[in-house]
C-alpha positions in Angstrom: 0.6 -4.0 0.4 3.0 -4.8 -2.3 6.2 -6.8 -1.6 8.9 -4.9 0.3 11.4 -5.2 -2.6 9.1 -3.4 -5.1 10.1 0.1 -6.3 6.6 1.2 -5.6 6.8 0.2 -2.0 10.1 2.0 -1.6 8.7 5.2 -3.1 5.5 5.0 -1.0 7.1 4.3 2.3 9.7 7.0 1.8 7.3 9.6 0.6 4.6 9.0 3.1 6.5 7.9 6.2 10.1 8.9 5.5 11.1 5.3 6.2 12.6 2.4 4.1 10.3 -0.6 3.6 12.3 -2.8 6.0 11.9 -0.1 8.7 8.2 -0.1 8.2 8.2 -3.9 8.3 9.9 -3.8 11.7 7.2 -1.5 13.0 4.5 -3.9 11.8 6.4 -6.9 13.3 6.5 -5.2 16.7 2.8 -4.3 16.6 1.9 -7.9 15.6 4.2 -9.5 18.2 2.8 -7.2 21.0 -0.8 -8.0 20.0 -1.6 -4.4 19.1 -1.8 -4.9 15.4 -2.3 -7.2 12.4 0.2 -7.5 9.7 -0.7 -6.1 6.3 -1.7 -8.5 3.6 1.0 -8.6 0.9 -0.1 -9.0 -2.7 2.3 -9.8 -5.5 1.1 -7.2 -8.0 -1.3 -4.3 -8.4 -4.1 -6.5 -10.0 -4.1 -8.8 -7.0 -4.1 -5.8 -4.7 -7.1 -4.2 -6.5 -9.0 -7.5 -6.3 -8.3 -7.7 -2.5 -9.5 -4.1 -2.1 -12.7 -5.0 -4.0 -13.4 -7.8 -1.7 -12.5 -6.0 1.6 -14.1 -2.6 2.2 -11.6 -1.6 4.8 -8.5 -2.4 2.7 -6.0 0.1 1.6 -3.6 -0.1 -1.3 -1.0 2.0 -3.1 0.4 2.3 -6.6 2.0 4.7 -9.0 -0.3 5.8 -11.8 -0.4 8.5 -14.4 -3.3 11.1 -14.5 -5.4 9.1 -17.0 -5.1 6.0 -14.9 -6.0 8.0 -11.8 -9.1 9.4 -13.4 -10.3 5.9 -14.4 -9.6 4.6 -10.9 -11.5 7.4 -9.3 -14.7 6.0 -10.9 -14.4 2.9 -8.6 -12.1 3.8 -5.7 -11.4 6.5 -3.2 -8.1 7.9 -4.5 -5.6 9.8 -2.4 -2.7 11.5 -4.3 0.6 12.0 -2.7 2.8 14.8 -4.0 6.4 14.0 -4.6 
C-alpha cells in the first residue's frame, strides 16, 4: 500500500471502496486491534511496492499507469484494471 496522503491512494480507495483513505485506515486499525487482520505494508513509492510484490507472492499493490505501462506490467504481474 502507498502512503495515505498519496493522490493514488485517494483515487484507489474512492474508486474501489467508495471511502477516503483515512476511513480505510480505520477499518484496518479495527481489524488489527481485534486480532482479525494484519495491517497492510506501506511502501513510500511504486518502485518499493513492486519490489515488495516481487518478494511476496501473496502481496497486492495499486498504481495509476497508462496503457503502454500496463502492457509492460502484464508481462510480469497479474494486472487488474479499474474503470473510472
